[in-house]
C-alpha positions as CSV (number, residue, x, y, z in Angstrom):
1,X,163.0,121.4,136.5
2,X,165.5,122.1,133.7
3,X,165.8,119.6,130.9
4,X,168.1,119.5,127.9
5,X,166.6,120.4,124.5
6,X,167.1,116.8,123.2
7,X,165.2,115.3,126.2
8,X,161.9,117.0,125.2
9,X,159.1,114.5,124.6
10,X,155.5,114.9,123.2
11,X,153.2,115.7,126.1
12,X,155.8,117.6,128.1
13,X,154.7,121.0,129.4
14,X,157.4,123.7,129.0
15,X,157.8,127.2,130.1
16,X,159.1,129.1,127.1
17,X,159.3,132.8,126.5
18,X,157.0,133.6,129.4
19,X,154.3,131.1,128.3
20,X,153.2,127.6,129.1
21,X,153.5,125.3,126.1
22,X,152.5,121.7,125.5
23,X,154.8,119.7,123.2
24,X,152.7,118.2,120.3
25,X,155.4,116.7,118.0
26,X,159.1,116.3,118.0
27,X,161.6,115.5,115.3
28,X,165.2,114.7,116.1
29,X,167.5,115.9,113.3
30,X,171.2,115.3,112.9
31,X,172.5,117.3,109.9
32,X,175.7,116.4,108.1
33,X,177.5,119.3,109.7
34,X,176.7,121.1,112.9
35,X,175.2,119.7,116.0
36,X,172.0,117.7,116.4
37,X,168.8,119.4,117.3
38,X,165.2,118.7,118.2
39,X,162.5,120.4,116.1
40,X,159.6,120.9,118.5
41,X,156.0,121.8,117.6
42,X,154.3,123.3,120.6
43,X,150.9,124.7,121.5
44,X,150.4,127.5,124.0
45,X,148.1,126.2,126.7
46,X,146.7,129.7,127.6
47,X,145.9,131.3,124.2
48,X,146.1,128.3,121.8
49,X,148.9,129.7,119.5
50,X,151.2,127.1,117.9
51,X,154.9,127.5,117.2
52,X,157.9,125.5,115.9
53,X,161.1,125.9,117.9
54,X,164.5,124.3,117.3
55,X,166.3,123.3,120.5
56,X,170.0,122.2,120.5
57,X,171.3,119.8,123.1
58,X,173.1,122.7,124.8
59,X,169.8,124.5,125.3
60,X,168.1,124.1,128.6
61,X,164.3,124.6,128.9
62,X,162.1,124.6,132.0
63,X,159.8,121.7,132.3
64,X,156.7,122.6,134.2
65,X,155.2,120.2,136.7
66,X,151.4,120.5,136.6
67,X,149.0,119.5,139.3
68,X,146.9,116.6,138.0
69,X,143.5,115.4,139.1
70,X,141.3,112.6,137.9
71,X,137.9,113.6,136.5
72,X,135.1,111.6,134.8
73,X,133.6,112.8,131.5
74,X,129.9,113.2,131.9
75,X,128.5,114.8,128.7
76,X,128.9,117.4,126.0
77,X,127.0,120.7,126.2
78,X,127.4,122.6,122.9
79,X,131.2,123.1,122.4
80,X,131.8,122.6,126.2
81,X,132.6,119.3,127.9
82,X,131.3,118.6,131.4
83,X,133.6,116.7,133.8
84,X,133.1,115.6,137.4
85,X,135.7,115.6,140.1
86,X,135.7,112.0,141.4
87,X,136.4,113.0,145.0
88,X,134.2,116.0,145.5
89,X,131.6,115.4,142.8
90,X,132.0,119.0,141.7
91,X,131.4,119.6,138.0
92,X,133.6,121.6,135.7
93,X,132.9,122.8,132.1
94,X,135.8,123.0,129.7
95,X,136.0,123.9,126.0
96,X,136.3,120.8,123.8
97,X,139.4,122.2,122.0
98,X,141.5,121.6,125.2
99,X,141.6,117.9,124.0
100,X,143.0,118.7,120.6
101,X,143.4,115.8,118.3
102,X,142.4,113.3,121.0
103,X,138.8,114.7,121.1
104,X,137.2,111.9,119.0
105,X,138.4,109.3,121.4
106,X,136.6,110.8,124.5
107,X,133.9,108.3,125.6
108,X,131.0,108.6,128.0
109,X,132.1,107.9,131.6
110,X,135.8,107.9,130.7
111,X,138.2,108.8,133.4
112,X,140.6,111.5,132.2
113,X,143.4,113.5,133.9
114,X,143.1,117.2,134.1
115,X,146.3,119.2,134.3
116,X,146.1,122.3,136.4
117,X,148.4,125.3,136.4
118,X,147.7,127.8,139.2
119,X,144.5,126.0,139.9
120,X,143.3,126.6,136.4
121,X,142.7,123.5,134.1
122,X,144.9,123.9,131.0
123,X,144.8,120.5,129.4
124,X,142.9,117.2,129.4
125,X,144.8,113.9,129.0
126,X,143.0,110.8,127.9
127,X,144.2,107.3,128.6
128,X,147.0,106.5,126.1
129,X,145.0,103.6,124.7
130,X,141.3,103.2,124.2
131,X,139.0,100.5,122.8
132,X,137.1,101.3,119.7
133,X,135.0,99.3,117.1
134,X,135.8,99.2,113.4
135,X,132.8,100.2,111.4
136,X,134.5,100.0,107.9
137,X,137.5,98.2,106.7
138,X,138.9,97.8,103.2
139,X,139.0,94.3,101.8
140,X,142.3,92.5,101.8
141,X,144.2,92.7,98.5
142,X,144.7,89.2,97.2
143,X,148.4,88.1,97.4
144,X,149.1,90.6,100.1
145,X,151.2,89.0,102.9
146,X,150.2,89.5,106.5
147,X,153.5,91.1,107.4
148,X,153.8,93.4,104.4
149,X,151.2,96.1,104.9
150,X,148.3,97.5,106.9
151,X,145.0,98.6,105.4
152,X,142.9,101.6,106.2
153,X,139.9,101.3,108.5
154,X,137.3,103.7,110.1
155,X,136.5,103.5,113.8
156,X,133.1,104.1,115.4
157,X,134.3,107.7,116.3
158,X,135.1,108.5,112.7
159,X,138.8,108.3,113.0
160,X,140.8,106.5,110.3
161,X,143.6,104.2,111.3
162,X,145.7,101.6,109.6
163,X,145.1,98.0,110.8
164,X,146.5,94.6,109.9
165,X,144.8,92.7,107.0
166,X,143.0,90.2,109.2
167,X,141.0,92.9,111.1
168,X,137.5,93.2,109.8
169,X,134.5,95.5,110.3
170,X,132.8,94.9,113.7
171,X,136.1,94.0,115.4
172,X,136.9,95.8,118.6
173,X,140.5,97.0,118.7
174,X,142.8,98.9,121.1
175,X,144.0,102.2,119.6
176,X,146.9,104.5,120.7
177,X,145.0,107.8,121.1
178,X,148.0,110.1,120.5
179,X,149.7,108.1,117.7
180,X,146.3,107.1,116.1
181,X,147.7,103.7,115.6
182,X,146.5,100.1,116.0
183,X,147.8,98.4,119.1
184,X,146.0,95.1,119.2
185,X,142.7,93.3,119.3
186,X,140.5,94.0,122.3
187,X,140.2,91.0,124.6
């Protein structure tokens, strides 16, 4: 499926220069003169290379549809992760670097989506939001208004996120896995 260069979004899988690439980050830029363009950071799903490419709105790029299948995360074995097909109960071992920056958010028993290209798993997608516990949160600065700023906190998986001032250590929160941002308190 062809899409315009300005319609590229993070997480899209693109066929570019003979490779399969996953879009990591995008930045839409509109310079003072000349046309707008999308600066796209991509990672090659086969060999792991990264590249930055500039796409103009006139550029068309092939968006790849991957087969997806639900798997359950079982355990870690060295630098390999073991997942189980929820229909056939077959187990599959995948390198942990397939998860990229989302790796710390993987939890035991979590259901993930494996994306397959030619029957070969090339990426693992976690749920967009997960629940995590705050293990360390900075004290609120006196005189700081609730709306003005967030404070740094550390989650039980070691990831640092910014949270509102009223959130304290021990609080369970919902975190956006890919933005690494606070979404809300866990119910």
